[in-house]
N, C-alpha and C positions, 0 to 999 in steps of 0.2 A: 364503778359498776354497782356498788351498794346503793349509791344515790339514785341510780336509775330505777332500781327495784323499789326503793322507798317511794319514789314518785308514783309508780304504778299502783301502789297501795291506796292512793287517794282517788283513783278514777274507776268508775264502773258504769252501769247503765245510766243513761240519761233519764232524769225524772222530772215530773211537774210537782209543784206544791199547790194545794187547793186551800182556799180560805173562805169559810162561810161567813158572810157579813150580815149583821142584823141591826136594825134601827129600832129605837125605843121611844115610847111616849110616856104618858102618865099611867097610873095604876089601872084606870078604866079608860078604854079607848074613846077618844073624842075626835070628831070631824073638824072642830075648830079649836084653836089654842090661843091662849093669851100670850102676848109677848113676855119674854122673860122666863117662861116655864122651861123646865129641864127636858132634854131630849137625849136619849142614850143610843149608842151603837155598840154592838158586841161582835166579836169575830171568833170563829173556831177554825182549826187548822187540820187538814188532811193532805195526803200527797198521792200523786198518780204517776206511775211509770209511763214513759213515752219514748220514743217516737221512732220506732224501727219495726222491723219485721215481727209480726205477732205481738207487738207491745201496746196495742191500742185497746185491748179488751180484757179487763179494765185495769188490773194491776194497782189498785189503790192501797196505800199504806199511810201510817202516821209519819210525819217528819221526825227526824232525829232517832230513827229506829234502825238505820243501817250502821250498826256498830263496827262492822268490818272495814268498810271503805268510806264511810262518812259522806256519801254523795248527796244525801237528802238533808244534810245538816243545815239548820237555820238558827242563827243566834240573834238576829234582829229583823224586824219587818217595818218598813215605813209605808204609811198610807197618806197620799197627797190628793186633795180634792180641789178641782177648779170649777168655776161656774160653767155649766154646760154650754157648748157652742162658742165659748170665748176664744180669742185669738192666742197665738203662741207666746205673746209677750204679756199676757195677763197674769198677775201674781196669784199664787195659791191662796185659796180661801182657808184651808186647813192643811196642816202638815204635822203629822203625829208619828212618833217612833215607838213601836212595841219592842221591849227589851227581851233579853234571854229569860229573865224571871217571868215576864208575861207569857212567853212561849212555853215555859215549863208548866205554868198553871193551866195552859190550854183554854184560857178564857180571857178575853180582852173587852173592856167596857170604856167607851168614850162618851163624854157628856157634851151635848150641844144645847143651845137655846132654841126655843120653838121658832123664832124668826129665821133660823138657819135652815129650816126644812126647805127642800127644793130639789132640783135636778142638777146632777153633777157629772163631770168627767173625772175619772179616777185613775191614778197610777200607783202601783204597788212595787216596792223594791225590797228584796230580801238580801241580807248580808251586804248592806250598802258600803261603798268605799269611803274612806276618810279623806278629807281635804278636797272634796269635789263640789261642795256647796249644796248637796241634796238636803241638808238640814236647815237651810235658810227659810224662815217663815214666808218670805216673799218670792221663793223660787218660781221660775216660769217654765213652761214646757219647752220653750226654745233652749233654755239653759240645760235642762235635763237631756235633751236630744243631742246636745253638743258634747256631752261627757264621753271621753274615751278612756279605755283601760288598757294598760300595757300587757303583752304576753310574756314579757321578760321575767316576770316573777314566778313562772312555772318551775318549781324545784321541789325537793323532797318535803319542804315545810311550808311552801307557799304555792297554792294551786288556784288557777283560774282568776280570781279577783285580786290576788295578791295577799289575801288573808289566809291564815292557817286553815287548810282543809275546808275552805268555804268557796261557794260558787255564787256569782251574781245571778239573780232570777228576777224577772219583772212580769207585770201584767198591766194591761191598759184597757179601760172600758169607757164608753161614751154614753151619755144620757141615762144615767142611773138615778132612779127616783128614791128619795128619802121622804116618806110622808106617813101620816097617821093611819092610812088604810092598810099598811103592811101587816102581815100576821104577827101575833104576839100581843101581850097586854101592855107592854111599854115600860115595865120596871126593869131594874138591873137583873133580877132573877128570871124574868120572862120578857126579854126584849123583842122588839119588832125584828123581822128577818127579811133580808133582801135576797131574792132569788136571781142568780145570774145564768140560769139555764139557757134562755134564749140567746144571750150574747155569746156564751161558750159554744153552743151548737153552730152559730153563725161563723165563729172564728175557726173552730176545729170540728167539722162534721164527722170526721172519721173515728173519733173516740167513741167507744160503745159503752162507757161506764153508765150504770143505771142512774146515778145521782150526779148531775152536772150543775148543781145549784151554787157551788162554791167558786170563789175566785181561783183561776188557774194561773199559777206563776210559771213562766217559761224560762228555762236556763238560757243564759246569754251565749253559751258556747256550743259547738257541735262536738260529737263524740266519735272517735275512731276505734274500732275493735280489730286487732290484727292477730290472726292465728297462724303461728309458725308450725307447719305440719311435720310430724315425725322427726323432731329435732332434739327430743329429750330421751335419754336412756334411763329406764326405771328398773332398779335391781331390788329384789325382795329376798330376805333370808328366811330361814325356817320359822322364825318368830313373827314373820310378816312385817318386820321393820323395813322401811324403804329408803333407798339412797338414790339421788338424782345426779345425772351428769349430762353434758351436751353430747349429742350423738353425731355420727358421721352424716354428711361429709364435713360437718363443722364440730370441732370440739376435741377430737382425738389428735388432731394435727396442731401442735403447739403454736405455730405461727399463722394459723388461719384466722380470718376475721369476718364478722358480719356487721353491717351498718344499715340503719334505716334513716333516710333523710327526708324531712318534710319541706318540700320546695314550693316556691312561688306563693307564699301566703303572707298576709299582713302581720306585723308585730304588735298590733293593737286592734281593738274592736270597740264598737259603740255600746254604751250601757243599754240603750233602748233600740228596738227594731227601727230601721230607717226605710223610708219609701224613696230610695235612691240607690244608684250603683255605689259600691264602696269606693271612697276617695282616699283611703289610706294606702300608701305605696306597699307593694309586695316585696318581700325579702327573698334573696336567692335560697337561703336556708333559714327556715324559722327556728328549728332545733333538730337534733339528731340523737339517735340511740346507738351506742357501740357495745357490742357483746364481746367480752374477752373470755379468759379461761375460768372465771368464777362460776361455780356451780349454779344451776337454775334455782330460783326461789320456788319452793313447793307450792305456794299459794296460787301460782299461775300455771301449774302443770295440769294438763288434761289427760288423765290416764285412760287406757282402753277398758272396756267392760270386763275383760278377763281378770283384771286385778281384783275385782269384787268377789271372785270365786276362790276357794281354798287353793293354796299354792305350796309347792315343796321347794320353791326357790327358782330363780331364773331371771332372764333379762327380757323386757319388752320395751317398745318404743312408744312414747306419748307426744302430745302436742304442747305448745306453749302459747298462751293467750295473754296479750297485753292490751291496755286501754290508754288512750291519750285524748286530750281535748284540743280542739282547733278553733281558730277565730272565724267569725262570719266573714264571707267574701262574696259579694254580689257582683257578677260579671255579665256583660252582654254576650252576644253571639259572635262566632268567628274568631275565637281567641287563638292566637298562634300557639303552636305546640310548645315552644320553649317558654311560654308564659302561663301555661295551664297549671293550676295548683294540683299537687299530687304527692305521691310517695316514690322515692327512689330506693331500691334495695341493692346493696353492693356486697359482693362476696369475693374474698380473695383466699385461695387455698395456699398451703405451705409449698414453697418452691415455685410458684407460678408468678411470672412477671406481671401479667395483666389481671385486672379485676373483672369479674363478671357483674354486670349491672342490668337492671330492668326498671323502667319507670312506668307507673300507673297513675294517670290523672284521675282526679275526683270526678265521679259521674253521678247523676241523679235520676230518679224516676218517682212519679207520684207527687202528692201534695206536700206542703210544709205545714208547720203548726202556726204560721202567720201569713197564710195566703191573702187574707183580707188586707193586711198592711202592704203586701207586695203587689197587689192588684194594679195592673196597668204598666208595670215595668217589663221591658222586653229582655228577659233574662235568658242566658244560654245554658248549656248542659253542664258547665264546669264550675258551678257555684258551690260554696260551702254555706249551708243553712244552719242557723242556730237551733240547738236542741234536736238535730237530726242525728240518727245513729248510722254510721257507715261501717261496713264490714268488708274484710278482705282476707283471703287465705294465701299463704306463701309456702312453697316447697322448693328446696334446693337439692337437686339430684343431677349433678353435672351441669345443669342450667337452672335458672331461676324461673319457676312457674308461679303465676299469680292468677287467682280466680276467686269467685266469679266477679262480674262487674259490681261495683259498689251498689248497695241498696239504700 
């Protein structure tokens, strides 16, 4: 039980990371350069919340500022450049890793030679996995697109990418120009600046942030927010100290149980977005949460407004909100019910022979954060999209009620 609540401490709203990229020339801007002259690139980092109800406008923060849940934590950032328009088997022209020390300084400078100026396709990877070959100087896009990550490492200390409290995030841009006509004087202190506004608006037009010039890193996993309604009893004494316990119909009966099963989902996901249906087999149960007699973790209790007012003691009922991350799962239409990805809620009361259960498949509405990548795929309603926020409410009162449809 304790491990379950430790796991939940690592997951919260899905976020984007934005990286402002700048390119540098010599101290005085020149339209022509001699071969061998130095050319610099610098990057600044900001972050943006996304991708759920009311989360597109604009929610920008700096990375590594979510000290409670560490969702925006970035310890490394890799920047890979390929010649624009080259095929999937062309090796990288540049492959550079910014470390935790670089991120702490919030300024990164790369040096190129003037003959390397040109137009590039770019891939960014935050919190890269080890042993997958992303650090190879000659890595290809085909190799990057074939990298899979296991979901088996989701635990109290290993979340998402298999690294402690870190999540894989990526960005992909095509036809980005690095040239001497970019803003800036070209020194390390005043580098040229690349503006990604046009590319970002084309990829994600629904985001309303005023500044879209930075690279937008997208989380590789989806997020699920589950609110268990009226399931926590909150008692307050005359000193306003609070105690929490599970409420009826679950909690006061010592042999009752509540379980949430995540069904029909892959146990792995691709590092980069794919323009194809998911070819990783789904598992009957990806993972499950079991609630026993342990008292609720106060961090996830949602108290009613009445508790904010003076109290002389008493008992009120609150909600319990948990967060988990799910793998991308792209499916076609007409998926059989028994194969639809979703959540199964199972409740068994003390003295009852049969369990009560309710299954709710994943459902989608609206666009994704990578519609441009998915364009042309004949996708159905039961997909799981990376960096999408899904919400569901659950109430157990004689039966299991689930609402509304996922958003």
